[in-house]
C-alpha positions as CSV (number, residue, x, y, z in Angstrom):
1,M,15.9,3.1,13.7
2,K,13.0,4.6,11.8
3,K,13.8,2.2,8.9
4,F,13.6,-0.7,11.3
5,I,10.1,0.3,12.4
6,L,8.9,0.9,8.8
7,I,10.2,-2.5,7.7
8,A,8.4,-4.2,10.5
9,T,5.2,-2.3,9.6
10,C,5.4,-3.3,6.0
11,A,5.6,-6.9,6.9
12,L,1.9,-7.1,7.5
13,N,0.6,-4.7,4.9
14,F,-3.0,-5.7,4.6
15,S,-3.8,-4.4,1.1
16,A,-0.5,-5.1,-0.7
17,C,-0.1,-8.7,0.1
18,A,-2.0,-11.4,-1.9
19,R,-1.0,-14.1,0.6
20,M,-0.8,-12.8,4.1
21,D,-0.1,-16.2,5.6
22,I,3.1,-16.4,3.6
23,A,4.1,-12.8,4.5
24,V,3.7,-13.5,8.2
25,N,5.5,-16.8,8.1
26,W,8.5,-15.2,6.6
27,A,8.2,-11.8,8.2
28,D,11.0,-12.3,10.8
29,T,13.5,-13.4,8.1
30,F,12.5,-10.6,5.8
31,I,12.8,-7.9,8.5
32,A,16.1,-9.3,9.8
33,G,17.5,-9.3,6.2
34,R,16.4,-5.7,5.6
35,V,17.8,-4.6,9.0
36,D,21.1,-6.3,8.0
37,D,21.1,-4.1,4.9
38,Y,21.1,-1.0,7.0
39,F,23.2,-2.0,10.0
40,D,25.4,-5.0,8.9
41,I,24.3,-7.1,11.9
42,S,26.1,-10.2,13.2
43,S,24.6,-13.7,13.0
44,E,23.9,-13.5,16.8
45,Q,22.0,-10.2,16.4
46,S,20.0,-11.7,13.5
47,K,19.1,-14.8,15.6
48,N,18.0,-12.7,18.6
49,L,16.1,-10.3,16.3
50,K,14.2,-13.1,14.6
51,K,13.3,-14.7,18.0
52,S,12.0,-11.4,19.4
53,L,10.0,-10.7,16.2
54,Q,8.4,-14.1,16.4
55,G,7.2,-13.2,19.8
56,D,5.8,-9.8,18.5
57,F,3.9,-11.5,15.7
58,K,2.5,-14.1,18.1
59,K,1.0,-11.3,20.2
60,I,-0.3,-9.6,17.0
61,K,-2.0,-12.8,16.0
62,T,-4.0,-12.9,19.2
63,E,-4.5,-9.2,19.9
64,V,-4.7,-7.5,16.5
65,L,-5.9,-10.0,14.0
66,P,-9.3,-10.6,15.6
67,Q,-10.0,-6.8,15.1
68,W,-8.9,-7.1,11.4
69,I,-11.1,-10.1,10.9
70,D,-14.2,-8.5,12.4
71,S,-13.6,-5.3,10.3
72,A,-13.2,-7.3,7.1
73,K,-16.3,-9.3,7.8
74,Q,-18.4,-6.2,8.5
75,L,-17.2,-4.5,5.3
76,E,-18.0,-7.7,3.3
77,K,-21.5,-7.7,4.9
78,D,-22.1,-4.0,4.1
79,V,-21.1,-4.6,0.4
80,A,-23.1,-7.8,0.1
81,T,-26.3,-6.2,1.5
82,N,-25.8,-3.0,-0.5
83,S,-25.6,-0.9,2.7
84,L,-22.2,0.5,2.1
85,D,-22.4,4.3,2.3
86,E,-20.1,7.3,2.9
87,Q,-20.2,7.0,6.7
88,K,-19.2,3.3,6.6
89,V,-16.4,3.9,4.2
90,N,-15.1,6.7,6.4
91,T,-15.3,4.4,9.5
92,A,-13.4,1.6,7.7
93,F,-10.8,4.1,6.4
94,D,-10.2,5.6,9.8
95,L,-9.9,2.2,11.4
96,V,-7.2,1.2,8.9
97,I,-5.3,4.5,9.5
98,S,-5.5,4.0,13.3
99,N,-4.2,0.4,12.9
100,V,-1.3,1.6,10.8
101,E,-0.4,4.4,13.2
102,H,-0.4,2.1,16.3
103,F,1.1,-0.9,14.6
104,T,4.7,0.1,15.4
105,S,4.0,-0.1,19.1
106,H,3.9,-3.9,18.9
107,F,7.6,-3.9,18.0
108,S,8.7,-1.4,20.7
109,K,10.7,-3.8,22.9
110,T,12.2,-5.6,20.0
111,A,13.4,-2.2,18.6
112,V,14.8,-1.1,21.9
113,D,16.6,-4.4,22.5
114,F,18.0,-4.3,19.0
115,I,19.3,-0.8,19.1
116,A,20.9,-1.5,22.5
117,S,22.9,-4.4,20.8
118,T,24.4,-2.1,18.1
119,D,27.9,-0.7,18.3
120,G,29.5,2.5,17.0
121,D,30.5,0.9,13.7
122,Q,27.0,-0.4,13.0
123,L,25.5,3.0,13.7
124,S,28.0,4.6,11.3
125,Y,27.1,1.9,8.8
126,F,23.5,2.8,9.3
127,Q,24.2,6.5,8.8
128,K,25.9,5.8,5.5
129,S,23.2,3.4,4.3
130,F,20.5,5.8,5.3
131,K,22.0,8.7,3.4
132,E,22.5,6.6,0.2
133,K,18.9,5.3,0.4
134,N,17.5,8.7,0.9
135,E,19.4,10.1,-2.0
136,D,18.2,7.3,-4.2
137,D,14.6,7.8,-3.1
138,L,14.8,11.6,-3.7
139,K,16.3,11.0,-7.2
140,D,13.5,8.5,-8.0
141,I,10.8,10.9,-6.7
142,R,12.1,13.7,-9.0
143,S,12.0,11.5,-12.0
144,K,9.1,10.9,-14.4
145,K,9.2,7.2,-13.5
146,Y,8.0,7.9,-10.0
147,E,4.6,9.4,-11.1
148,K,4.1,6.4,-13.5
149,N,4.8,3.9,-10.7
150,Q,2.5,5.7,-8.4
151,K,-0.3,5.5,-11.0
152,K,0.4,1.8,-11.5
153,R,0.2,1.2,-7.8
154,Y,-3.1,2.9,-7.4
155,F,-4.8,1.1,-10.3
156,K,-3.2,-2.2,-9.1
157,Y,-4.6,-2.0,-5.6
158,F,-8.1,-1.0,-6.8
159,E,-8.2,-3.6,-9.5
160,M,-6.8,-6.2,-7.1
161,F,-9.9,-5.8,-4.9
162,I,-12.8,-4.8,-7.2
163,G,-11.6,-6.0,-10.6
164,D,-11.9,-4.0,-13.8
165,L,-12.6,-0.3,-13.3
166,S,-15.2,1.8,-15.1
167,K,-14.2,4.8,-17.1
168,E,-15.7,7.0,-14.4
169,Q,-13.8,5.3,-11.7
170,S,-10.6,5.5,-13.6
171,A,-11.2,9.2,-14.2
172,L,-11.7,9.7,-10.4
173,I,-8.3,8.0,-9.7
174,E,-6.6,10.1,-12.4
175,K,-8.0,13.3,-11.0
176,H,-6.9,12.4,-7.5
177,L,-3.4,11.7,-8.6
178,Q,-3.2,15.0,-10.4
179,E,-4.7,17.1,-7.7
180,T,-3.5,15.4,-4.6
181,P,-0.1,13.8,-5.1
182,Y,1.4,12.2,-2.0
183,P,3.9,14.6,-0.3
184,A,6.9,12.4,-1.2
185,E,9.6,15.0,-1.2
186,L,8.4,16.3,2.2
187,K,8.5,12.7,3.4
188,I,12.2,12.6,2.5
189,K,12.8,15.9,4.4
190,N,10.9,14.6,7.4
191,R,12.8,11.3,7.3
192,E,16.0,13.2,7.5
193,H,14.7,15.3,10.3
194,V,13.8,12.2,12.4
195,F,17.1,10.6,11.5
196,Q,19.0,13.6,12.8
197,V,17.1,13.4,16.1
198,F,18.1,9.7,16.3
199,M,21.7,10.4,15.6
200,Q,21.9,13.2,18.2
201,K,21.1,10.5,20.8
202,R,23.9,8.2,19.4
203,A,26.5,9.1,22.1
204,H,24.1,8.5,25.0
205,P,22.9,4.9,25.0
206,E,20.0,5.4,27.5
207,E,18.7,8.5,25.6
208,L,18.9,6.5,22.4
209,K,16.9,3.6,23.8
210,N,14.4,6.0,25.2
211,F,14.0,7.7,21.8
212,V,13.5,4.4,20.1
213,A,10.8,3.4,22.6
214,Q,9.0,6.7,22.3
215,F,9.2,6.6,18.5
216,S,7.8,3.1,18.4
217,Q,4.8,4.2,20.5
218,Q,4.1,7.5,18.8
219,P,6.2,8.0,15.6
220,D,4.2,11.1,14.5
221,A,5.3,13.0,17.5
222,F,8.8,13.4,16.1
223,N,7.6,14.4,12.6
224,L,7.9,17.9,11.2
225,P,4.5,19.7,11.7
226,E,4.3,20.5,8.0
227,F,4.6,16.8,7.1
228,N,1.9,15.7,9.6
229,E,-0.4,18.4,8.2
230,A,0.3,17.4,4.6
231,V,-0.4,13.7,5.4
232,K,-3.7,14.6,7.0
233,K,-4.8,16.6,4.0
234,Y,-3.7,13.8,1.7
235,Q,-5.7,11.2,3.8
236,V,-8.8,13.4,3.6
237,R,-8.7,13.4,-0.2
238,L,-7.8,9.7,-0.3
239,K,-10.8,8.9,1.9
240,S,-13.0,10.9,-0.5
241,L,-11.6,8.9,-3.5
242,L,-12.4,5.6,-1.8
243,T,-15.9,6.8,-0.9
244,Q,-16.5,7.8,-4.5
245,V,-15.3,4.5,-5.9
246,L,-16.7,2.1,-3.3
247,T,-20.2,3.7,-3.4
248,T,-20.4,3.3,-7.2
249,L,-19.5,-0.4,-7.5
250,S,-21.2,-2.4,-10.2
251,P,-22.8,-5.8,-9.3
252,A,-19.7,-7.6,-10.7
253,Q,-17.4,-5.3,-8.7
254,K,-19.3,-5.9,-5.5
255,K,-19.0,-9.7,-6.0
256,E,-15.3,-9.3,-6.7
257,L,-14.8,-7.2,-3.5
258,C,-16.8,-9.6,-1.4
259,D,-14.9,-12.6,-2.7
260,N,-11.6,-10.9,-2.0
261,L,-12.6,-9.8,1.5
262,L,-13.7,-13.3,2.4
263,E,-10.4,-14.6,1.1
264,K,-8.6,-12.2,3.3
265,V,-10.7,-13.3,6.3
266,A,-9.9,-16.9,5.6
267,Q,-6.1,-16.1,5.5
268,L,-6.3,-14.1,8.7
269,E,-8.2,-16.8,10.5
270,K,-5.6,-19.4,9.3
271,I,-2.8,-17.1,10.6
272,R,-4.6,-16.7,13.9
273,G,-5.1,-20.4,14.3
274,R,-1.3,-20.9,14.3
275,S,-0.7,-18.7,17.3
């Protein structure tokens, strides 16, 4: 079930999506397709899942998007007036992290209803699919290709918002990647840990539904303590990197960032208007 929640969360990834309106419009289909990959769901389950997800996203449009819009507008204003400082970067970063951590709660009922509709064969299918995906991910993490892809992602996201990077900014990112790599292997270990908790509830439908509901509301509560600690340390260093980059923007980079933020605001307002 952890995969279902993560898929749902990724559907509205603010920074990674160039066209959020397209992402939201197709989110229910995307999520249902990915859930099918892990559970081999029936057409009826897919139909019910999409319908429930549409309701979730409708609530998100009215309850969550206004906060995102206000935050993006404030950040654009701070950049445009040259008033962006370490404190404001930290505030914006903490707000994003808080949104991510609480985002899964919006899918709680959908997750519970879906898991209640699964049968033993589908849970066995999920167990097999989960194991294969974890093994593939671990193999990827231990390859040289993983580090290269991580580096590409970092530079892609920074350049997507602020344009070409200076040598100094590029060096800051390189240093961060070398000194503070994301705890990817520990994430795999933690994923397996949470999965085992999930599977222990398999024979008891009510306990399974309760676990899914609790996990949706507070996923970190089921993590390994060492993983939560590693993520916190990683976030502190990432916040430092963002502060260093965003407080050293050139005039051209500031304009690029402002333009991109205003574009995101326009997309979010368009999405909200369809609720």
